[in-house]
C-alpha positions as CSV (number, residue, x, y, z in Angstrom):
1,X,-168.6,-225.1,78.5
2,X,-168.2,-221.5,77.7
3,X,-167.0,-220.5,81.3
4,X,-167.7,-220.9,85.2
5,X,-167.8,-218.4,88.0
6,X,-167.2,-220.2,91.7
7,X,-168.7,-218.1,94.2
8,X,-166.3,-218.8,97.2
9,X,-166.1,-222.7,96.8
10,X,-166.1,-224.7,100.0
11,X,-163.7,-227.7,101.3
12,X,-160.9,-227.0,99.0
13,X,-159.5,-230.4,101.1
14,X,-161.3,-233.1,103.4
15,X,-160.4,-233.8,106.9
16,X,-159.8,-237.5,105.1
17,X,-159.5,-239.4,102.2
18,X,-162.0,-242.4,101.6
19,X,-164.0,-244.2,99.2
20,X,-166.3,-241.5,99.3
21,X,-164.0,-238.9,99.0
22,X,-160.5,-240.6,97.5
23,X,-159.0,-237.0,96.4
24,X,-159.2,-233.3,98.2
25,X,-160.8,-231.2,95.0
26,X,-157.7,-229.0,95.1
27,X,-155.6,-231.4,93.5
28,X,-158.4,-231.9,90.9
29,X,-157.7,-228.9,89.1
30,X,-156.1,-230.1,86.3
31,X,-159.3,-230.9,85.4
32,X,-160.7,-227.6,84.7
33,X,-160.8,-226.6,81.1
34,X,-163.0,-223.6,80.6
35,X,-161.9,-220.3,81.6
36,X,-162.7,-220.1,85.7
37,X,-163.6,-217.4,87.9
38,X,-163.1,-218.0,91.4
39,X,-164.8,-215.1,94.2
40,X,-163.7,-215.2,97.9
41,X,-163.4,-213.2,100.5
42,X,-160.4,-212.0,101.9
43,X,-161.4,-213.3,105.6
44,X,-162.9,-216.5,104.2
45,X,-161.4,-219.2,106.8
46,X,-162.3,-221.7,104.1
47,X,-159.3,-220.2,101.9
48,X,-156.7,-218.7,104.2
49,X,-153.9,-216.9,102.5
50,X,-151.7,-220.4,102.1
51,X,-154.6,-221.8,100.6
52,X,-155.3,-219.4,98.4
53,X,-151.6,-219.6,97.2
54,X,-151.7,-223.0,96.9
55,X,-154.9,-222.7,94.6
56,X,-153.0,-220.1,92.4
57,X,-150.1,-222.4,92.2
58,X,-152.1,-225.1,91.0
59,X,-153.8,-223.4,88.4
60,X,-150.8,-222.4,87.3
61,X,-149.0,-225.7,87.2
62,X,-151.6,-226.8,85.7
63,X,-152.1,-223.9,83.1
64,X,-155.9,-223.7,83.8
65,X,-157.4,-220.3,82.6
66,X,-158.6,-219.1,85.7
67,X,-158.9,-215.7,87.6
68,X,-158.6,-215.6,91.5
69,X,-161.1,-212.7,92.8
70,X,-160.4,-212.0,96.6
71,X,-162.7,-209.0,98.2
72,X,-160.2,-208.2,101.1
73,X,-162.8,-207.4,103.7
74,X,-165.3,-210.3,103.2
75,X,-165.9,-213.4,104.5
76,X,-167.1,-216.3,103.6
77,X,-170.8,-216.8,101.8
78,X,-170.5,-213.0,101.9
79,X,-173.6,-212.8,99.2
80,X,-175.7,-215.3,100.7
81,X,-175.5,-215.5,105.1
82,X,-177.1,-212.8,106.5
83,X,-174.7,-212.1,109.2
84,X,-171.7,-212.1,106.8
85,X,-173.8,-210.3,104.1
86,X,-171.6,-207.0,102.4
87,X,-174.1,-205.1,99.9
88,X,-171.0,-203.4,98.0
89,X,-168.8,-207.0,97.4
90,X,-172.3,-208.6,96.3
91,X,-172.7,-206.2,93.4
92,X,-169.2,-205.8,92.5
93,X,-169.1,-209.8,92.4
94,X,-171.9,-210.4,90.3
95,X,-170.7,-207.9,88.0
96,X,-167.2,-209.1,87.8
97,X,-169.2,-212.5,87.0
98,X,-171.7,-211.6,84.6
99,X,-168.1,-209.7,83.4
100,X,-166.2,-212.5,83.0
101,X,-169.2,-214.8,81.5
102,X,-169.7,-211.7,78.9
103,X,-166.0,-211.9,77.8
104,X,-165.9,-215.9,77.5
105,X,-169.0,-216.1,75.6
106,X,-168.0,-213.5,73.1
107,X,-164.7,-215.1,72.4
């Protein structure tokens, strides 16, 4: 895979670890091996500042080739939930995503 873009990925941690959820997704970042762009809203309750800091820390720890883009005034699912829709953020995040993929494909 040349690259990956993740728009506001949900559930970085599970409420309980069990047979169906043996590990938190945020603890599996070491397995990412392609350049990855994470896109979040700054008001995303799923990824508050402390979780964003953990995400960045884990990406750095495992030397994952990744970028984290945060749109300060956007909420979770800012491009897909009508009540949270932010047209300017939607347009810019798609531009950023396509630029990112274009860059990794060109490498």
